[in-house]
C-alpha atoms as one frame of an Amber mdcrd trajectory, in Angstrom:
protein
  99.164 115.316  90.803 101.596 118.435  90.551 102.575 117.702  86.763  98.739
 117.364  86.162  98.072 120.756  87.627 100.871 122.304  85.730  99.529 120.820
  82.573  96.150 122.129  83.376  97.326 125.537  84.113  99.084 125.824  80.646
  96.095 124.467  78.780  93.549 126.891  80.350  96.103 129.718  79.986  96.472
 128.895  76.249  92.670 128.649  75.711  91.961 132.138  77.522  94.623 133.687
  75.608  93.430 132.348  72.244  89.577 132.801  72.608  89.393 136.602  72.126
  91.410 136.490  68.915  89.382 133.449  67.644  86.311 135.529  68.195  87.724
 138.367  66.560  88.638 135.938  63.639  85.214 134.561  63.035  83.544 137.974
  63.378  85.818 139.327  60.750  85.086 136.103  58.704  81.371 136.781  59.149
  81.621 140.417  57.886  83.598 139.223  54.721  81.022 136.554  54.255  77.982
 138.978  54.563  79.433 142.212  53.055  82.279 141.688  50.667  81.387 140.493
  47.208  83.380 138.452  44.858  83.083 141.411  42.198  84.615 143.777  44.856
  87.545 141.509  45.459  88.130 140.751  41.497  88.338 144.522  41.121  90.928
 145.225  43.863  92.947 141.931  43.443  96.024 142.360  41.179  95.960 140.022
  38.134  99.663 139.066  38.187 100.578 136.132  40.579 103.634 137.763  42.077
 101.788 141.159  42.643  98.985 139.192  44.165 101.273 137.577  46.786 102.771
 141.096  47.430  99.184 142.536  48.037  98.404 139.336  50.234 101.708 140.031
  52.530 100.851 143.663  52.801  97.163 143.516  53.588  97.943 141.893  56.850
  98.946 145.165  58.256  95.310 146.076  58.448  94.047 143.284  60.233  94.898
 142.878  63.909  94.278 139.208  64.377  96.798 136.533  65.598  97.238 133.096
  64.330  94.567 131.760  66.414  91.903 133.593  64.250  93.503 133.969  60.929
  92.633 130.632  59.417  88.753 131.164  59.238  89.373 134.511  57.794  91.722
 133.050  55.265  89.168 130.301  54.457  86.559 132.788  53.650  88.499 134.943
  51.626  89.575 131.875  49.517  85.897 130.929  49.306  85.089 134.521  47.843
  87.600 134.326  45.110  91.039 135.390  46.652  93.618 133.682  44.784  95.367
 130.903  46.848  99.022 132.428  46.826  97.275 135.748  47.915  95.219 134.045
  50.666  98.246 132.273  52.037 100.393 135.154  52.017  98.039 136.963  53.925
  97.496 134.047  56.468 101.351 133.697  57.133 102.160 137.400  57.377  98.962
 138.694  59.159  99.783 137.505  62.581 103.249 139.010  62.377 102.967 142.179
  60.483  99.892 143.910  62.306 100.695 146.888  64.294  99.736 145.331  67.699
 102.343 142.468  67.299 104.957 144.835  65.920 104.440 147.153  68.842 104.575
 144.241  71.451 107.886 143.005  69.835 109.144 146.657  70.101 108.512 146.684
  73.853 109.626 143.246  74.536 113.084 143.889  73.143 113.683 147.045  75.003
 112.599 149.739  72.203 114.907 147.969  69.724 113.437 148.835  66.248 116.173
 146.507  64.571 114.217 143.472  66.066 111.136 144.685  64.642 112.432 145.431
  61.313 114.001 141.841  61.243 110.749 140.063  62.130 108.603 141.954  59.714
 111.052 141.807  56.945 111.781 138.028  57.472 107.948 137.332  57.528 107.450
 139.162  54.371 110.263 137.296  52.670 109.169 133.934  53.839 105.297 134.404
  52.974 106.392 135.590  49.499 108.576 132.667  48.926 105.930 130.218  50.300
 103.034 131.811  48.511 104.628 131.860  45.029 105.744 127.987  45.681 102.195
 127.213  46.543 100.892 128.895  43.345 103.012 126.538  41.351 102.306 123.445
  43.368  98.684 123.718  43.822  96.667 125.120  40.683  93.339 123.846  42.290
  91.941 125.159  45.636  92.889 122.514  48.226  90.082 123.486  50.589  87.947
 120.697  52.531  84.249 121.761  51.593  81.196 119.672  51.422  77.786 120.525
  49.589  76.193 122.131  52.521  78.999 124.713  53.054  79.202 125.362  49.273
  74.951 125.903  49.400  75.501 127.870  52.299  78.128 130.185  50.724  76.126
 130.577  47.743  72.908 131.756  49.694  74.906 134.253  51.621  76.284 135.582
  48.301  72.880 136.006  46.843  71.927 137.738  49.936  74.693 139.983  49.564
  73.973 140.816  46.046  70.288 141.681  46.630  71.214 144.468  49.052  69.201
 143.315  51.859  68.732 145.720  54.930  71.431 146.111  57.432  69.669 144.329
  60.341  69.470 140.977  58.350  73.048 141.266  57.129  74.241 141.838  60.960
  72.130 138.788  61.741  74.000 136.795  59.090  77.228 138.119  60.414  76.558
 136.805  63.942  75.121 133.323  62.895  78.069 132.815  60.481  80.441 133.770
  63.356  78.917 131.292  65.787  78.990 128.364  63.224  82.766 129.383  62.241
  83.504 129.414  66.101  82.281 126.006  66.838  84.090 124.706  63.740  87.454
 126.239  64.743  87.065 125.854  68.407  87.416 122.094  68.547  90.860 122.294
  66.849  92.016 125.034  68.997  91.114 122.990  72.224  92.714 120.077  70.861
  95.694 121.869  69.710  96.110 123.581  73.019  95.739 120.292  74.830  98.447
 118.717  72.862 100.859 121.864  73.329 100.238 121.773  77.148 101.277 118.134
  77.274 104.588 118.708  75.403 105.378 121.653  77.460 104.856 119.734  80.637
 106.416 116.465  79.778 109.465 117.691  77.413 112.047 119.425  79.374 113.020
 122.565  77.864 116.637 122.285  79.136 117.122 119.113  76.793 116.089 121.258
  73.738 118.331 124.193  74.798 121.467 121.715  75.253 120.981 120.774  71.529
 121.099 124.625  70.267 125.059 124.674  70.204 125.619 126.008  66.723 123.467
 128.195  64.402 121.642 125.575  62.435 120.648 123.418  65.639 119.830 126.853
  67.529 117.377 127.787  64.787 115.910 124.265  64.649 115.509 124.102  68.472
 113.788 127.761  68.671 111.365 126.629  65.753 110.676 123.467  67.763 109.781
 125.585  70.650 107.914 127.991  68.897 105.567 125.029  67.457 104.965 123.219
  70.691 104.635 126.380  72.988 101.814 127.522  70.564 101.942 130.961  71.918
  99.874 133.885  70.585 101.871 136.309  68.525 100.788 139.219  70.591 102.837
 137.572  73.447 105.355 135.476  71.875 108.048 138.215  71.758 108.173 138.468
  75.409 109.196 134.604  75.596 111.778 135.323  72.793 113.338 138.036  74.584
 114.106 135.950  77.570 116.480 133.758  75.418 118.582 136.717  74.365 121.431
 135.497  76.558 121.216 131.881  75.322 120.517 132.187  71.662 121.598 134.554
  68.625 119.462 137.001  67.058 119.031 134.512  63.956 117.607 131.593  66.041
 115.527 134.376  67.998 114.152 135.400  64.417 113.285 131.687  63.634 111.159
 131.773  66.844 109.421 135.093  66.100 108.596 134.129  62.452 107.864 130.393
  62.572 105.571 130.332  65.609 103.036 132.607  64.405 102.845 130.938  60.859
 103.045 127.530  62.162 102.154 125.901  65.639 100.075 123.234  66.891  96.778
 124.983  67.273  96.755 126.505  63.731  98.105 123.145  62.228  95.027 121.426
  63.611  92.840 124.388  62.282  94.521 124.076  58.945  93.909 120.526  58.689
  90.056 121.088  59.317  90.117 123.605  56.502  92.574 122.355  53.975  93.497
 118.902  52.484  96.217 117.102  54.622  98.660 117.214  51.478  98.394 120.831
  51.297  99.074 121.340  54.995 102.044 118.915  54.972 103.642 120.861  51.894
 102.949 124.317  53.693 104.288 123.312  56.843 107.737 122.058  55.092 107.851
 125.241  52.911 107.494 127.416  55.913 110.034 125.582  57.885 112.630 125.357
  55.202 112.136 129.201  54.249 112.461 130.313  57.938 115.224 128.111  58.587
 117.094 129.789  55.620 116.063 133.015  56.637 117.252 132.673  60.280 120.777
 131.553  59.036 120.948 134.557  56.765 120.055 136.928  59.659 122.545 135.157
  61.918 125.191 135.561  59.256 124.403 139.394  58.650 123.976 140.130  62.537
 126.798 138.044  63.824
């Protein structure tokens, strides 16, 4: 009974923590759908593939969204014509390089700007490598779409291009946000439930025991980041509690991998993208994060 109550508490806390950011994400997605045209995106997006990835990595600074709400925003941007590599670069960096997350990292690590720089720099590097790899491996957009969604998107685009009055557009934003929320919400609930079960039934002490060298320590911290499924606004406080146990390299793996890939957004990704793409994306992020953490560990240590 006590174990069930513990699992229930973790599950509810995850849902309550994530819901505000999912709402923010679907509202931003609705604004993008109703107010931003393909022509405007084509005008500001660099034509060069590398520059497009750089642009995608950088634009996350302007979006205060965590990983709980980043998937619907990315899906909408891709439907609007943003190149896949730029959209993925934004999706991976957005939950890490936005000012709210960087400030929470600064506070969590005792006003240490070095940790902030390591987290932001490593996230930028990982996202750039992964997005460029994705551009080479997936020339065709790997979204899961059906005829109804395409028709709805086309209808919304026609509305935008006709310059309809503001009130109908706002109504369109809310309608789209509601549809997106229920579409994404089921994956959030399922992901939070799985994460709560893993936190309850897999002892953290067994994972900590494995982290006896830099390689296994980074792998353990990545596994913890994936299973704990913390919101990126709060995960720095958890990471800081491991400072006496793990090196900065392993902590950087936790701080970067978790916001990019965890149980919740993996299920959201599977609801938006084809399974093969999600598997390749997770593998690329994992390998790049592991390599980055070992480099950080070598430079700091």
